[in-house]
N, C-alpha and C positions, 0 to 999 in steps of 0.2 A: 504494500500500500504506500503510495507516494507520501513523503513527509512534508513537502512544501505545498501550500495551497495552490491550486490551479487558478490563475488570475483571469478574470473576465476583462477582455480588452475594453469594454464599455465602462468599467468601473475603476480604472487605474487613476492613481494620483497624477498630478501634473508632471512630476519628474518621471514617474514610470511610463506615462504616455509618450513623453519626449524620447526616452531611451528605447521604448518599444518600437517607435517609428524608425529610429536609427538602426536598431537590430534588423528590423524587417528590410530596410533599404539595403543594408550591407549584405544580408543573406541573399536577397533577390538579385543582387548584382552578379552573383555566381550561379544562381538557380532561380529563374523567374517565378517558380511555383513554391518556393521555400516558405515555410511557416515558422513562427517563433514558438519553438517547442524544445524538448530535451533540456540541455543544460541552460540555455538562455531563458526558458520559461521559469526555471528555478531561480536563477540569478536575478531575474527581474524583481524578485521580492526585496533585493538590495540593489536598487538601480545604479548606484555609483560603482558597484562591483560589476554589474552587467555591462555597464558602459566601458569599463576597462577591458573586460573580456572580449567584447565585440571588436574593439580596436585591435587587440592582439590577434584575434582570429583573422581580421582583415589584413593585417601585416603579413601573416603567413600565407593567406590566399594570393597575395600580390608578390610573394617572394620570388627569389631566383631559382630555388631548388626545384627540380622537375617534379611535377605533380605525381607521377608514377612512384617516385621515391618517397615523397611526403606521405602519400596514402599508405604505402607499405609501412612506414614508421608508425602511423596511427594504428594500423592493425596489430603491430607488435605490442604497442602500449595497451590497446584494448584487450588483447589476449592475456598479457601479463597481469593486468588489473581485473580481469574477468568483468569488464565493463560491457554488459549486454547491449545497452543502447548505443554506445560508441561503435561497437561492432556492427550493429544493425544499420547505423547511419553511414559507415565508411566501407564496409566490404564491397558493396556494389560500385562505389567510386574507385576503389583499388583495381577492380577488374576492368572497369571502363578506361582507367588510365594505363592499363597494360600489364598488370600483375596477373599471372595465370590463375584460373580457377583452382588448379591443383595446388598451387602454392598457398592460396588463400585457405583452402581446406586443410592443408597440412598445418598451417599456423593455428587455425581454429582448434585442431585436435592436439595441439602442443607437440607437434613433430617439426623437426627442422625441415623447412621447405627446400625443394630442389630449385635453385635460382641459377639460371645460366649466365646472367650478367654480373660482372664483378661489382658494379655500383649497387646492385640490389643485395648481393651477399654482404657487402660492407654495411649498408643501411640496416639490414636485419641484425647483423652482429652488434653494431653500435647501439641501436635502440634496445636490444636484448640486454646488453651489458649495463646500460644506464638504468634499465628497469630492475635488474637483479642485483647488481653490485652498487648501484647508486653513485657511480663514478665512472670514469673512462680511463682505461690503462693507456700507457704511453704508446704501446704498439698499435692499439685500436685508433688512438688519436692520430698517429703518424699516417696510418693507412687511409683513414678518412680524409685527412688534410690533403694527402697526395691526390686523391680522387676528386674531392669537391672544392678544394681551396678554402681559405679561411671564412669568407663571407657565407658561403653555403653550409659550411660545417657549423657555424654559429646558428644558422637557421635550423639545421637538423637538431642540434642539441637543445636549443631554446624551444623548438616545436615539440620535442619529446617531453620536456618539462611542462609545457602548456597542456598537452593532451593527457599527461598524468593528472594535472589539476582538474581537467574536465572530467576524466574518469572518476576521480575522487568525488566530485560534486554529484555525478550521476549515481554512483554507488551509495554514497552517504544519504542522499535524498531518495533513494529507491525508485529512480526513474525507470519505468518499465518500457519494454519494447511494445508497440501496439499488439494487442492480443495476449500480452504477458508471455509471449514465446521466449523460451530460453535457447538462444542461439549458440552459446558457448557452454560446452559440457563442464 
């Protein structure tokens, strides 16, 4: 059962209404049919936090790291955090961005995916290490830096942290997948 109240868009405070509009505008710039739900619906209960989160989200959407790699990172975070809603929202995007359905299914089932591209293997390894060790070894850093360069590596590491935060919000507030389906075993 969700722990944060579902807000009625017609009964928002002035600040919530302003932030709701900003969230909707930014989400719809990436997907014209996007709705304010999931983590942003929860965060809207603290509009100043929601506003910061949507700005961070937008900076990652507009980043330089390839979408295929970024969506792969999000799946690694979602699986490590067992964030059902995050998985629900991003598994289709990862496949659409070029991650194979077989790799997505392997990650879902906590198996190391067969990734044929070195940049994908590196992202999987870096995100996994950040989620499990909560730091990054020098060898992983050096490998990632050689492949991505500093700016994109910063995006990858900061993005991992951002999506860990989103997973934490989703899990702590018990945000369910539509139909209460459990996509992650």
